[in-house]
C-alpha positions as CSV (number, residue, x, y, z in Angstrom):
1,Q,-121.8,-27.9,-11.7
2,E,-119.3,-29.5,-12.9
3,R,-118.0,-27.0,-15.1
4,A,-117.6,-24.7,-12.4
5,Q,-115.7,-27.0,-10.3
6,W,-113.2,-27.8,-12.8
7,T,-112.8,-24.3,-13.2
8,S,-109.2,-23.1,-11.4
9,E,-108.6,-22.3,-7.6
10,R,-108.4,-18.6,-8.5
11,Q,-111.5,-18.3,-9.9
12,R,-113.5,-20.0,-7.6
13,Q,-111.4,-17.7,-4.9
14,R,-113.4,-15.0,-6.6
15,I,-117.4,-16.5,-6.3
16,Q,-117.9,-15.2,-2.6
17,S,-121.9,-15.0,-3.3
18,R,-124.7,-16.6,-4.8
19,E,-125.3,-14.0,-7.2
20,E,-121.5,-14.0,-8.4
21,L,-121.5,-17.7,-9.1
22,K,-124.9,-17.3,-11.3
23,D,-122.8,-14.4,-13.0
24,F,-119.6,-17.1,-13.4
25,V,-121.9,-19.7,-14.7
26,S,-123.4,-17.1,-17.6
27,G,-120.8,-16.5,-18.9
28,L,-119.7,-20.4,-19.2
29,I,-122.7,-20.3,-21.1
30,L,-121.7,-16.9,-23.3
31,R,-118.4,-18.4,-23.9
32,D,-120.0,-22.2,-25.2
33,E,-122.1,-20.2,-27.8
34,Y,-119.8,-17.8,-28.5
35,L,-117.4,-20.9,-29.1
36,L,-120.0,-22.2,-31.4
37,R,-120.6,-19.5,-32.8
38,A,-117.6,-19.1,-34.3
39,R,-117.4,-22.8,-35.8
40,A,-120.5,-22.4,-37.3
41,A,-118.8,-19.1,-39.2
42,G,-115.4,-21.3,-40.1
43,A,-113.3,-19.9,-37.8
44,E,-111.7,-23.2,-36.6
45,K,-110.8,-24.1,-40.3
46,D,-107.6,-20.6,-40.1
47,E,-104.1,-23.0,-40.5
48,K,-103.4,-21.0,-37.4
49,V,-106.0,-23.9,-35.2
50,K,-104.8,-26.7,-36.7
51,H,-101.0,-26.3,-34.4
52,L,-103.0,-25.1,-31.2
53,T,-104.2,-27.2,-28.0
54,R,-108.0,-27.1,-27.3
55,E,-107.3,-24.4,-25.1
56,R,-105.2,-22.1,-26.8
57,E,-107.9,-22.9,-30.0
58,D,-110.7,-21.9,-27.8
59,E,-108.7,-18.7,-26.7
60,F,-108.2,-18.6,-30.8
61,L,-111.4,-19.0,-32.1
62,M,-113.1,-16.1,-29.1
63,K,-111.1,-13.9,-30.4
64,K,-112.3,-14.1,-33.7
65,M,-115.7,-14.3,-32.7
66,V,-115.1,-11.2,-30.7
67,S,-113.9,-10.0,-34.4
68,L,-116.7,-11.0,-36.4
69,L,-118.8,-9.2,-34.0
70,T,-116.9,-6.2,-33.5
71,D,-114.9,-5.3,-37.3
72,T,-118.2,-3.7,-38.6
73,V,-118.4,-1.3,-35.4
74,T,-118.4,1.8,-37.3
75,V,-118.0,5.6,-34.6
76,P,-120.6,8.2,-35.9
77,R,-118.7,11.7,-37.5
78,D,-120.5,13.4,-35.0
79,S,-119.1,11.8,-32.2
80,L,-116.0,12.4,-33.4
81,R,-116.3,16.2,-34.3
82,Q,-117.9,16.6,-30.3
83,V,-114.5,15.1,-29.0
84,Y,-112.5,17.2,-31.7
85,D,-114.8,20.7,-31.0
86,A,-113.6,19.3,-27.3
87,Q,-109.7,19.5,-27.4
88,P,-108.8,20.6,-30.7
89,Q,-105.4,22.2,-29.7
90,Q,-104.9,18.2,-29.1
91,F,-104.7,17.6,-32.0
92,T,-101.8,18.7,-33.9
93,H,-99.0,18.1,-37.0
94,P,-95.5,18.7,-35.0
95,A,-93.0,20.8,-36.8
96,Q,-91.2,20.2,-39.1
97,V,-88.6,21.0,-41.6
98,H,-86.8,19.6,-44.9
99,A,-83.9,18.5,-45.0
100,R,-80.9,17.4,-47.0
101,E,-77.9,15.3,-45.5
102,I,-74.4,13.5,-46.8
103,T,-73.2,11.3,-44.0
104,V,-69.6,9.4,-44.1
105,A,-66.9,7.1,-42.3
106,S,-64.6,10.4,-40.9
107,R,-65.0,12.9,-39.1
108,E,-61.7,14.9,-41.3
109,Q,-64.1,13.3,-44.7
110,C,-67.1,14.8,-43.3
111,E,-65.0,18.4,-42.6
112,Q,-63.8,18.4,-46.1
113,I,-67.3,17.9,-47.4
114,L,-68.5,20.8,-45.2
115,R,-66.1,23.4,-46.3
116,E,-66.7,22.4,-50.5
117,V,-70.5,23.0,-49.3
118,K,-69.1,26.0,-47.7
119,A,-67.5,27.6,-50.7
120,G,-70.2,26.8,-53.0
121,G,-70.1,23.0,-53.7
122,D,-73.2,21.8,-55.2
123,F,-74.6,19.8,-52.2
124,A,-76.6,17.3,-54.3
125,A,-73.9,16.4,-56.6
126,L,-71.5,15.8,-53.1
127,A,-74.4,13.5,-51.7
128,K,-75.1,11.4,-54.4
129,Q,-71.6,10.8,-55.1
130,H,-70.2,10.6,-50.8
131,S,-73.1,9.8,-48.5
132,L,-73.1,6.2,-47.3
133,R,-77.2,6.0,-46.6
134,K,-78.5,5.4,-50.2
135,W,-81.9,6.3,-50.0
136,T,-80.9,10.2,-49.4
137,A,-77.3,9.9,-51.4
138,E,-79.7,8.8,-54.4
139,R,-82.1,11.8,-54.3
140,G,-78.7,14.4,-53.7
141,G,-79.1,14.1,-49.5
142,D,-83.0,14.9,-49.6
143,A,-84.2,13.5,-46.3
144,G,-87.7,15.4,-46.5
145,F,-89.6,16.5,-43.6
146,V,-88.7,15.5,-40.3
147,T,-89.4,15.8,-37.2
148,K,-88.1,16.2,-34.1
149,G,-88.7,12.6,-33.0
150,D,-87.6,11.7,-35.9
151,L,-83.7,13.5,-35.6
152,G,-82.8,11.9,-32.3
153,N,-79.7,13.1,-30.8
154,F,-79.4,16.0,-33.6
155,A,-82.6,17.3,-33.1
156,E,-82.1,20.8,-31.2
157,D,-79.2,21.3,-33.5
158,I,-80.9,20.7,-36.9
159,F,-83.8,22.8,-35.3
160,K,-82.2,25.6,-34.9
161,L,-81.4,26.0,-38.1
162,K,-83.2,28.6,-40.2
163,P,-83.4,28.1,-44.0
164,G,-79.9,27.7,-46.5
165,E,-77.7,27.1,-43.3
166,I,-75.7,23.9,-42.3
167,A,-74.7,21.8,-39.3
168,G,-72.4,19.4,-39.6
169,P,-70.2,17.0,-38.2
170,L,-72.9,15.4,-36.3
171,Q,-72.0,12.6,-34.6
172,D,-74.2,9.4,-34.7
173,G,-72.4,6.4,-34.0
174,E,-69.1,5.6,-36.1
175,Y,-70.5,8.0,-38.8
176,F,-70.2,12.0,-39.8
177,T,-73.1,13.9,-40.4
178,I,-73.7,17.8,-42.3
179,V,-77.7,18.8,-42.0
180,Q,-78.6,21.1,-44.4
181,V,-82.1,22.7,-43.9
182,L,-83.9,24.0,-47.2
183,E,-87.3,24.6,-45.4
184,I,-88.9,25.5,-41.8
185,Q,-92.9,24.1,-41.4
186,P,-94.2,25.3,-37.8
187,Q,-96.6,23.0,-35.2
188,R,-99.6,23.9,-37.1
189,Q,-103.5,22.3,-35.5
190,K,-105.7,19.6,-37.6
191,S,-108.0,20.6,-39.5
192,F,-111.1,18.2,-38.4
193,E,-110.6,16.2,-41.6
194,E,-107.0,15.9,-40.7
195,A,-107.4,14.4,-37.8
196,V,-110.4,11.8,-38.3
197,P,-107.9,8.8,-38.7
198,E,-106.5,9.9,-35.7
199,L,-110.1,10.4,-33.4
200,R,-111.2,7.5,-34.8
201,A,-108.8,4.9,-33.6
202,L,-108.8,6.9,-30.8
203,L,-113.0,5.9,-30.0
204,S,-113.0,2.6,-31.5
205,P,-112.2,0.4,-28.7
206,L,-114.8,2.1,-26.6
207,Y,-117.3,0.9,-29.5
208,R,-116.3,-1.9,-30.3
209,Q,-116.2,-2.9,-26.2
210,R,-120.2,-1.0,-26.7
211,E,-121.3,-3.0,-29.5
212,L,-119.2,-6.7,-27.8
213,Q,-121.2,-5.8,-23.7
214,A,-124.7,-5.3,-26.1
215,Q,-124.2,-8.5,-28.0
216,L,-123.3,-10.3,-24.9
217,A,-126.7,-8.4,-23.6
218,K,-128.7,-10.7,-26.1
219,V,-127.1,-13.6,-25.6
220,R,-127.4,-12.9,-21.6
221,E,-130.7,-12.1,-21.3
222,P,-133.5,-15.3,-21.8
223,L,-130.9,-17.3,-20.0
224,S,-132.2,-18.1,-16.8
225,I,-130.2,-19.5,-14.1
226,D,-131.3,-21.0,-10.4
227,I,-128.1,-21.4,-8.3
228,K,-129.5,-24.4,-5.2
229,R,-128.1,-24.4,-2.2
230,E,-126.2,-27.4,-2.2
231,V,-124.4,-26.2,-5.6
232,Y,-123.0,-23.1,-4.4
233,Q,-121.9,-25.0,-0.7
234,Q,-119.7,-27.6,-3.0
235,V,-118.0,-24.3,-5.8
236,A,-117.7,-21.2,-3.6
237,S,-114.7,-20.3,-1.2
238,P,-116.1,-20.8,2.4
239,F,-117.1,-16.9,3.6
C-alpha cells in the first residue's frame, strides 16, 4: 500500500479497477525482484552506477537485468528461413558502381585535369598528384564500390555512366570532382545466407521480448495478491 501511495499521480490515474491495481502491484514486486537479481549478479559494481542517483541507478540495473535475461536469445534458423522465403525480394544488394575520382579546389583545375584524362593521361597518377581526398588519392583515386546513397547529389550523374566513361566537373560545396566508372554491379537479390545478418537484426527484438515475457511470467506465477477494498479506494483514482 505504501509503495502504491507514493507512485506518481499519472500512474495512479491509470488504475480504474481492482484487477488493474493487482497488475500494478505485481509489477512493483517484479521490479524489486529483478533489481535484487541485478545486484546479486554484480551489476551495481559497474563504473557507470557510481555517478547515478538512486532512481537512475534502478533504471540502469533494470536494463542490465533485461540484458542478462535476453542477450543469449537466438533466433532459430527455420524462423529466419520462413521470413526470407515469404518475401525474398525484400533482401537485396543495391546497385553499385566501382568508381575512381579526383577532387580539387577549383573548377578551372578540374577542367584542366579532365582534359588531360580525356587526352589519354594516367588517371591514377593524376589522382595521386592532385586529388585532395587523401584516402582515395593514395589509391589512385579508387573509391571502391559505391551505391547511390554513398554518392549523394552525384548519384544520378554517375549511375548514367557506362564502364570507362567520365563525369565532371561535379560541384560539391567548394570542391570539384571528376568521376570515372570502372565497373557496374546491378541490384541483385541476396541469397539466404547473405541475408542472415539482416534477418537476425529484424527478428531478434521480437524473440528477446518473448523471452523476457516468459521470464516475467515465471516470477509472476507464484505471486498471490489480494487487493482489499479500502486499499484500492486509497490508491486508485475515483470513478
